[in-house]
FIKOLZA-1660 file (N, C-alpha, C; in steps of 0.1 Angstrom, whole numbers, plus 5000, padded with zeros to 4 digits):
% residues 172
   i   px   py   pz ch aa at
   1 4432 7549 8768  A  M  N
   1 4437 7535 8774  A  M CA
   1 4447 7537 8784  A  M  C
   2 4456 7544 8785  A  I  N
   2 4468 7546 8793  A  I CA
   2 4459 7553 8805  A  I  C
   3 4453 7565 8803  A  R  N
   3 4446 7572 8813  A  R CA
   3 4434 7564 8820  A  R  C
   4 4430 7553 8813  A  A  N
   4 4418 7544 8823  A  A CA
   4 4426 7536 8831  A  A  C
   5 4438 7533 8828  A  A  N
   5 4447 7522 8835  A  A CA
   5 4454 7531 8847  A  A  C
   6 4457 7543 8846  A  L  N
   6 4463 7553 8856  A  L CA
   6 4452 7555 8864  A  L  C
   7 4441 7560 8860  A  S  N
   7 4429 7562 8869  A  S CA
   7 4425 7549 8879  A  S  C
   8 4424 7538 8871  A  W  N
   8 4421 7524 8879  A  W CA
   8 4432 7522 8889  A  W  C
   9 4445 7524 8886  A  G  N
   9 4457 7522 8896  A  G CA
   9 4455 7531 8908  A  G  C
  10 4452 7544 8905  A  Y  N
  10 4452 7554 8913  A  Y CA
  10 4440 7552 8924  A  Y  C
  11 4429 7546 8920  A  K  N
  11 4418 7543 8929  A  K CA
  11 4420 7528 8936  A  K  C
  12 4426 7518 8928  A  A  N
  12 4427 7504 8933  A  A CA
  12 4439 7502 8942  A  A  C
  13 4451 7508 8939  A  L  N
  13 4460 7507 8947  A  L CA
  13 4462 7513 8962  A  L  C
  14 4469 7509 8971  A  P  N
  14 4471 7513 8983  A  P CA
  14 4476 7529 8982  A  P  C
  15 4471 7540 8989  A  K  N
  15 4475 7553 8986  A  K CA
  15 4490 7556 8990  A  K  C
  16 4495 7545 8998  A  R  N
  16 4511 7546 9003  A  R CA
  16 4517 7542 8990  A  R  C
  17 4513 7532 8983  A  L  N
  17 4520 7528 8969  A  L CA
  17 4519 7539 8959  A  L  C
  18 4508 7543 8959  A  V  N
  18 4505 7555 8948  A  V CA
  18 4514 7567 8951  A  V  C
  19 4516 7571 8963  A  W  N
  19 4524 7582 8965  A  W CA
  19 4538 7579 8966  A  W  C
  20 4543 7567 8967  A  R  N
  20 4556 7563 8965  A  R CA
  20 4559 7565 8949  A  R  C
  21 4550 7559 8942  A  A  N
  21 4554 7560 8927  A  A CA
  21 4552 7573 8922  A  A  C
  22 4544 7582 8927  A  V  N
  22 4544 7596 8922  A  V CA
  22 4559 7604 8927  A  V  C
  23 4562 7599 8941  A  W  N
  23 4576 7605 8944  A  W CA
  23 4585 7600 8937  A  W  C
  24 4585 7588 8931  A  L  N
  24 4600 7580 8923  A  L CA
  24 4599 7589 8909  A  L  C
  25 4587 7591 8905  A  K  N
  25 4586 7595 8891  A  K CA
  25 4590 7614 8893  A  K  C
  26 4586 7619 8901  A  S  N
  26 4586 7633 8902  A  S CA
  26 4602 7640 8904  A  S  C
  27 4603 7651 8899  A  P  N
  27 4616 7658 8900  A  P CA
  27 4620 7661 8914  A  P  C
  28 4632 7659 8919  A  K  N
  28 4637 7662 8934  A  K CA
  28 4644 7676 8933  A  K  C
  29 4639 7684 8944  A  F  N
  29 4645 7697 8947  A  F CA
  29 4651 7696 8960  A  F  C
  30 4662 7704 8960  A  N  N
  30 4667 7711 8975  A  N CA
  30 4658 7723 8978  A  N  C
  31 4653 7725 8989  A  V  N
  31 4647 7735 8993  A  V CA
  31 4653 7743 9004  A  V  C
  32 4658 7755 9003  A  G  N
  32 4665 7761 9011  A  G CA
  32 4658 7773 9015  A  G  C
  33 4663 7782 9024  A  V  N
  33 4657 7793 9030  A  V CA
  33 4667 7803 9035  A  V  C
  34 4663 7816 9031  A  A  N
  34 4671 7829 9035  A  A CA
  34 4663 7839 9042  A  A  C
  35 4669 7847 9049  A  G  N
  35 4659 7859 9056  A  G CA
  35 4667 7873 9055  A  G  C
  36 4658 7882 9052  A  V  N
  36 4661 7893 9051  A  V CA
  36 4657 7900 9067  A  V  C
  37 4666 7900 9077  A  L  N
  37 4663 7906 9090  A  L CA
  37 4666 7919 9093  A  L  C
  38 4659 7926 9099  A  F  N
  38 4662 7940 9100  A  F CA
  38 4663 7943 9118  A  F  C
  39 4672 7950 9120  A  D  N
  39 4672 7952 9135  A  D CA
  39 4663 7965 9138  A  D  C
  40 4663 7969 9150  A  G  N
  40 4654 7980 9155  A  G CA
  40 4656 7994 9148  A  G  C
  41 4667 7995 9141  A  V  N
  41 4670 8009 9134  A  V CA
  41 4669 8009 9118  A  V  C
  42 4668 7995 9115  A  G  N
  42 4666 7995 9101  A  G CA
  42 4677 7990 9092  A  G  C
  43 4689 7983 9100  A  R  N
  43 4699 7977 9092  A  R CA
  43 4693 7962 9091  A  R  C
  44 4702 7956 9081  A  V  N
  44 4700 7943 9078  A  V CA
  44 4710 7935 9082  A  V  C
  45 4708 7922 9087  A  L  N
  45 4717 7912 9091  A  L CA
  45 4725 7907 9079  A  L  C
  46 4736 7906 9078  A  L  N
  46 4744 7898 9067  A  L CA
  46 4754 7889 9073  A  L  C
  47 4758 7878 9064  A  V  N
  47 4768 7870 9071  A  V CA
  47 4778 7867 9062  A  V  C
  48 4790 7867 9066  A  D  N
  48 4804 7865 9057  A  D CA
  48 4805 7851 9058  A  D  C
  49 4803 7842 9046  A  H  N
  49 4803 7826 9047  A  H CA
  49 4818 7823 9042  A  H  C
  50 4820 7812 9048  A  V  N
  50 4835 7806 9048  A  V CA
  50 4836 7799 9034  A  V  C
  51 4826 7793 9027  A  F  N
  51 4828 7786 9014  A  F CA
  51 4824 7794 9002  A  F  C
  52 4822 7807 9004  A  R  N
  52 4818 7813 8990  A  R CA
  52 4831 7821 8990  A  R  C
  53 4836 7820 8977  A  Q  N
  53 4849 7828 8973  A  Q CA
  53 4846 7842 8966  A  Q  C
  54 4838 7840 8956  A  T  N
  54 4833 7852 8949  A  T CA
  54 4823 7862 8956  A  T  C
  55 4816 7857 8962  A  Y  N
  55 4805 7865 8970  A  Y CA
  55 4803 7861 8983  A  Y  C
  56 4814 7863 8992  A  P  N
  56 4813 7857 9006  A  P CA
  56 4803 7864 9015  A  P  C
  57 4797 7877 9012  A  W  N
  57 4786 7880 9020  A  W CA
  57 4773 7878 9014  A  W  C
  58 4764 7874 9024  A  G  N
  58 4750 7871 9022  A  G CA
  58 4740 7870 9031  A  G  C
  59 4729 7868 9028  A  L  N
  59 4718 7866 9039  A  L CA
  59 4721 7853 9046  A  L  C
  60 4716 7853 9059  A  P  N
  60 4714 7842 9066  A  P CA
  60 4707 7832 9057  A  P  C
  61 4713 7819 9058  A  S  N
  61 4706 7810 9050  A  S CA
  61 4708 7796 9052  A  S  C
  62 4702 7786 9047  A  G  N
  62 4705 7771 9047  A  G CA
  62 4695 7764 9042  A  G  C
  63 4697 7748 9045  A  W  N
  63 4684 7740 9040  A  W CA
  63 4675 7736 9050  A  W  C
  64 4663 7737 9046  A  I  N
  64 4652 7732 9053  A  I CA
  64 4654 7719 9055  A  I  C
  65 4653 7715 9069  A  E  N
  65 4652 7700 9071  A  E CA
  65 4641 7693 9072  A  E  C
  66 4640 7680 9070  A  P  N
  66 4628 7673 9069  A  P CA
  66 4619 7675 9081  A  P  C
  67 4607 7680 9080  A  G  N
  67 4597 7682 9092  A  G CA
  67 4599 7695 9097  A  G  C
  68 4608 7703 9091  A  E  N
  68 4608 7718 9096  A  E CA
  68 4600 7727 9087  A  E  C
  69 4594 7737 9093  A  T  N
  69 4588 7747 9083  A  T CA
  69 4599 7757 9079  A  T  C
  70 4596 7766 9070  A  A  N
  70 4608 7775 9064  A  A CA
  70 4611 7782 9077  A  A  C
  71 4600 7787 9084  A  A  N
  71 4604 7796 9096  A  A CA
  71 4611 7791 9107  A  A  C
  72 4609 7778 9111  A  E  N
  72 4617 7771 9120  A  E CA
  72 4632 7769 9113  A  E  C
  73 4633 7768 9100  A  A  N
  73 4648 7765 9095  A  A CA
  73 4655 7779 9097  A  A  C
  74 4648 7789 9093  A  L  N
  74 4655 7801 9093  A  L CA
  74 4658 7805 9108  A  L  C
  75 4651 7802 9119  A  V  N
  75 4656 7805 9131  A  V CA
  75 4666 7799 9135  A  V  C
  76 4666 7785 9130  A  R  N
  76 4677 7775 9135  A  R CA
  76 4690 7781 9129  A  R  C
  77 4691 7783 9113  A  E  N
  77 4702 7789 9108  A  E CA
  77 4707 7802 9114  A  E  C
  78 4698 7810 9117  A  V  N
  78 4704 7825 9121  A  V CA
  78 4712 7820 9135  A  V  C
  79 4706 7813 9142  A  R  N
  79 4710 7807 9157  A  R CA
  79 4725 7801 9156  A  R  C
  80 4726 7792 9145  A  E  N
  80 4737 7785 9141  A  E CA
  80 4749 7796 9137  A  E  C
  81 4744 7805 9126  A  E  N
  81 4754 7813 9119  A  E CA
  81 4760 7825 9128  A  E  C
  82 4749 7829 9135  A  T  N
  82 4754 7841 9143  A  T CA
  82 4750 7843 9159  A  T  C
  83 4744 7833 9162  A  G  N
  83 4742 7831 9178  A  G CA
  83 4728 7840 9181  A  G  C
  84 4721 7847 9172  A  L  N
  84 4712 7855 9175  A  L CA
  84 4699 7847 9173  A  L  C
  85 4686 7853 9180  A  T  N
  85 4673 7849 9177  A  T CA
  85 4666 7860 9170  A  T  C
  86 4659 7852 9159  A  C  N
  86 4651 7861 9152  A  C CA
  86 4634 7858 9152  A  C  C
  87 4628 7868 9147  A  E  N
  87 4613 7865 9145  A  E CA
  87 4611 7868 9131  A  E  C
  88 4604 7860 9127  A  V  N
  88 4599 7858 9112  A  V CA
  88 4585 7868 9110  A  V  C
  89 4585 7875 9101  A  A  N
  89 4574 7882 9098  A  A CA
  89 4566 7877 9088  A  A  C
  90 4572 7873 9079  A  G  N
  90 4562 7867 9065  A  G CA
  90 4572 7863 9053  A  G  C
  91 4565 7860 9042  A  L  N
  91 4572 7856 9031  A  L CA
  91 4575 7870 9021  A  L  C
  92 4588 7868 9017  A  L  N
  92 4594 7881 9009  A  L CA
  92 4593 7874 8993  A  L  C
  93 4597 7864 8990  A  A  N
  93 4598 7859 8978  A  A CA
  93 4600 7842 8978  A  A  C
  94 4596 7837 8968  A  F  N
  94 4600 7822 8964  A  F CA
  94 4607 7821 8951  A  F  C
  95 4621 7818 8954  A  E  N
  95 4628 7816 8941  A  E CA
  95 4632 7801 8938  A  E  C
  96 4629 7800 8922  A  S  N
  96 4634 7787 8918  A  S CA
  96 4640 7790 8905  A  S  C
  97 4645 7778 8901  A  G  N
  97 4651 7780 8886  A  G CA
  97 4668 7778 8884  A  G  C
  98 4674 7779 8897  A  F  N
  98 4687 7776 8895  A  F CA
  98 4691 7761 8900  A  F  C
  99 4696 7754 8888  A  Q  N
  99 4696 7740 8889  A  Q CA
  99 4685 7735 8898  A  Q  C
 100 4686 7725 8906  A  S  N
 100 4673 7719 8913  A  S CA
 100 4671 7724 8925  A  S  C
 101 4673 7736 8929  A  R  N
 101 4671 7742 8943  A  R CA
 101 4659 7754 8940  A  R  C
 102 4652 7754 8952  A  C  N
 102 4642 7764 8954  A  C CA
 102 4646 7771 8968  A  C  C
 103 4644 7784 8969  A  T  N
 103 4646 7791 8981  A  T CA
 103 4635 7799 8985  A  T  C
 104 4634 7797 8998  A  V  N
 104 4620 7805 9006  A  V CA
 104 4627 7816 9011  A  V  C
 105 4623 7829 9006  A  V  N
 105 4630 7841 9014  A  V CA
 105 4620 7849 9023  A  V  C
 106 4623 7848 9036  A  L  N
 106 4614 7853 9044  A  L CA
 106 4619 7866 9049  A  L  C
 107 4611 7874 9056  A  V  N
 107 4618 7889 9062  A  V CA
 107 4611 7888 9075  A  V  C
 108 4621 7894 9085  A  G  N
 108 4617 7896 9098  A  G CA
 108 4625 7904 9105  A  G  C
 109 4627 7901 9118  A  R  N
 109 4634 7911 9127  A  R CA
 109 4644 7902 9137  A  R  C
 110 4655 7911 9141  A  C  N
 110 4666 7903 9148  A  C CA
 110 4671 7914 9158  A  C  C
 111 4677 7912 9167  A  S  N
 111 4684 7921 9175  A  S CA
 111 4696 7915 9181  A  S  C
 112 4703 7924 9187  A  G  N
 112 4716 7919 9194  A  G CA
 112 4728 7923 9188  A  G  C
 113 4740 7914 9192  A  V  N
 113 4753 7916 9185  A  V CA
 113 4756 7900 9181  A  V  C
 114 4758 7899 9169  A  P  N
 114 4764 7886 9165  A  P CA
 114 4775 7883 9171  A  P  C
 115 4773 7868 9173  A  G  N
 115 4784 7861 9183  A  G CA
 115 4796 7856 9173  A  G  C
 116 4804 7848 9181  A  A  N
 116 4814 7845 9174  A  A CA
 116 4811 7837 9162  A  A  C
 117 4821 7835 9152  A  P  N
 117 4821 7829 9141  A  P CA
 117 4817 7814 9140  A  P  C
 118 4812 7808 9132  A  S  N
 118 4808 7794 9134  A  S CA
 118 4817 7786 9122  A  S  C
 119 4814 7773 9121  A  L  N
 119 4821 7765 9111  A  L CA
 119 4818 7771 9097  A  L  C
 120 4807 7776 9095  A  E  N
 120 4801 7781 9081  A  E CA
 120 4804 7796 9078  A  E  C
 121 4806 7802 9089  A  T  N
 121 4807 7820 9088  A  T CA
 121 4821 7822 9094  A  T  C
 122 4826 7835 9088  A  K  N
 122 4837 7843 9092  A  K CA
 122 4832 7854 9102  A  K  C
 123 4821 7856 9101  A  G  N
 123 4815 7863 9110  A  G CA
 123 4800 7872 9105  A  G  C
 124 4793 7878 9111  A  A  N
 124 4781 7886 9107  A  A CA
 124 4781 7900 9112  A  A  C
 125 4772 7909 9107  A  A  N
 125 4771 7921 9109  A  A CA
 125 4759 7927 9105  A  A  C
 126 4754 7939 9111  A  F  N
 126 4741 7947 9106  A  F CA
 126 4747 7958 9097  A  F  C
 127 4741 7958 9085  A  F  N
 127 4746 7971 9077  A  F CA
 127 4734 7978 9073  A  F  C
 128 4736 7992 9070  A  E  N
 128 4727 8001 9066  A  E CA
 128 4725 7995 9051  A  E  C
 129 4710 7995 9046  A  P  N
 129 4706 7990 9033  A  P CA
 129 4713 7998 9021  A  P  C
 130 4717 8011 9025  A  T  N
 130 4723 8019 9013  A  T CA
 130 4740 8018 9014  A  T  C
 131 4744 8008 9024  A  E  N
 131 4758 8008 9026  A  E CA
 131 4760 7992 9026  A  E  C
 132 4756 7984 9018  A  L  N
 132 4759 7970 9017  A  L CA
 132 4774 7967 9015  A  L  C
 133 4779 7957 9019  A  P  N
 133 4793 7954 9014  A  P CA
 133 4796 7950 9000  A  P  C
 134 4811 7953 8996  A  D  N
 134 4814 7946 8985  A  D CA
 134 4814 7930 8987  A  D  C
 135 4812 7922 8977  A  G  N
 135 4812 7910 8980  A  G CA
 135 4798 7903 8982  A  G  C
 136 4788 7910 8983  A  L  N
 136 4774 7906 8985  A  L CA
 136 4769 7899 8974  A  L  C
 137 4764 7888 8976  A  L  N
 137 4756 7878 8967  A  L CA
 137 4746 7888 8959  A  L  C
 138 4746 7887 8946  A  P  N
 138 4737 7896 8940  A  P CA
 138 4721 7893 8941  A  P  C
 139 4718 7882 8945  A  A  N
 139 4706 7876 8949  A  A CA
 139 4703 7880 8960  A  A  C
 140 4713 7882 8970  A  S  N
 140 4708 7888 8986  A  S CA
 140 4707 7904 8983  A  S  C
 141 4715 7908 8977  A  R  N
 141 4711 7923 8972  A  R CA
 141 4699 7928 8967  A  R  C
 142 4693 7920 8959  A  V  N
 142 4682 7920 8954  A  V CA
 142 4670 7919 8964  A  V  C
 143 4671 7908 8972  A  A  N
 143 4661 7906 8983  A  A CA
 143 4663 7917 8995  A  A  C
 144 4673 7922 8995  A  V  N
 144 4673 7934 9005  A  V CA
 144 4667 7945 9000  A  V  C
 145 4670 7949 8984  A  E  N
 145 4662 7960 8978  A  E CA
 145 4646 7959 8978  A  E  C
 146 4642 7946 8978  A  R  N
 146 4628 7945 8977  A  R CA
 146 4622 7946 8993  A  R  C
 147 4629 7942 9002  A  A  N
 147 4625 7940 9014  A  A CA
 147 4624 7956 9021  A  A  C
 148 4633 7965 9013  A  V  N
 148 4634 7979 9018  A  V CA
 148 4623 7986 9013  A  V  C
 149 4620 7984 8999  A  L  N
 149 4609 7989 8993  A  L CA
 149 4596 7985 8998  A  L  C
 150 4592 7975 9001  A  A  N
 150 4580 7970 9008  A  A CA
 150 4578 7978 9021  A  A  C
 151 4590 7978 9030  A  R  N
 151 4590 7989 9041  A  R CA
 151 4586 8003 9040  A  R  C
 152 4594 8009 9028  A  K  N
 152 4590 8023 9025  A  K CA
 152 4578 8025 9021  A  K  C
 153 4572 8016 9013  A  S  N
 153 4559 8018 9007  A  S CA
 153 4546 8015 9016  A  S  C
 154 4552 8009 9027  A  G  N
 154 4541 8008 9039  A  G CA
 154 4534 7993 9038  A  G  C
 155 4540 7985 9028  A  L  N
 155 4534 7973 9026  A  L CA
 155 4540 7964 9036  A  L  C
 156 4530 7959 9045  A  E  N
 156 4532 7949 9058  A  E CA
 156 4534 7935 9051  A  E  C
 157 4545 7928 9053  A  V  N
 157 4550 7915 9049  A  V CA
 157 4544 7907 9063  A  V  C
 158 4535 7901 9063  A  T  N
 158 4529 7892 9073  A  T CA
 158 4528 7879 9069  A  T  C
 159 4529 7870 9078  A  G  N
 159 4527 7855 9076  A  G CA
 159 4514 7851 9073  A  G  C
 160 4513 7836 9075  A  G  N
 160 4500 7830 9075  A  G CA
 160 4501 7819 9081  A  G  C
 161 4493 7808 9082  A  P  N
 161 4491 7796 9089  A  P CA
 161 4506 7789 9086  A  P  C
 162 4510 7791 9072  A  W  N
 162 4522 7783 9069  A  W CA
 162 4535 7784 9077  A  W  C
 163 4536 7797 9084  A  L  N
 163 4546 7798 9093  A  L CA
 163 4547 7789 9104  A  L  C
 164 4532 7785 9109  A  D  N
 164 4535 7779 9119  A  D CA
 164 4533 7764 9117  A  D  C
 165 4532 7759 9105  A  G  N
 165 4532 7745 9106  A  G CA
 165 4523 7743 9092  A  G  C
 166 4520 7730 9090  A  P  N
 166 4510 7724 9079  A  P CA
 166 4498 7732 9080  A  P  C
 167 4489 7731 9070  A  L  N
 167 4477 7738 9069  A  L CA
 167 4468 7727 9073  A  L  C
 168 4472 7715 9075  A  G  N
 168 4463 7706 9078  A  G CA
 168 4467 7692 9076  A  G  C
 169 4457 7682 9075  A  D  N
 169 4462 7667 9073  A  D CA
 169 4464 7666 9059  A  D  C
 170 4478 7663 9053  A  R  N
 170 4480 7664 9039  A  R CA
 170 4477 7651 9034  A  R  C
 171 4473 7639 9041  A  R  N
 171 4470 7625 9035  A  R CA
 171 4456 7627 9027  A  R  C
 172 4456 7627 9015  A  A  N
 172 4444 7629 9008  A  A CA
 172 4436 7615 9006  A  A  C
% end
């Protein structure tokens, strides 16, 4: 009986109203992005964050803003936190399970010298993957290790159409 009513409502009601009801009923998540970015000699870019006390060092990261792809968000965050431009190569991991947060971890390349600190950072630097700083966020350490292992094993992490934007019209 309930299934029949839901089925009827889904077919009879305007799609906008159906999607609004689904959105209201669904759990909400914050979606972030982080990047394991290597320079030309294999060092990884890390940022010394202002607001993190226990683990101040971590990957460049931030929240994905409405309308942004994960790659666009990472490029923006890297520019804001370090002054550098980066090139995203592909997806390394998708993490969830911590509170109501999901994080898209991307891998890519970056070059140059990190600029002046920002409101969010005390500084940034490139590190050898075998000489990561004390105070590095454990999740960042794991991401760096995964990216290094992928590079050493010859696994090429490449993107797909999702890096450039939506896969098409999402209106069903």
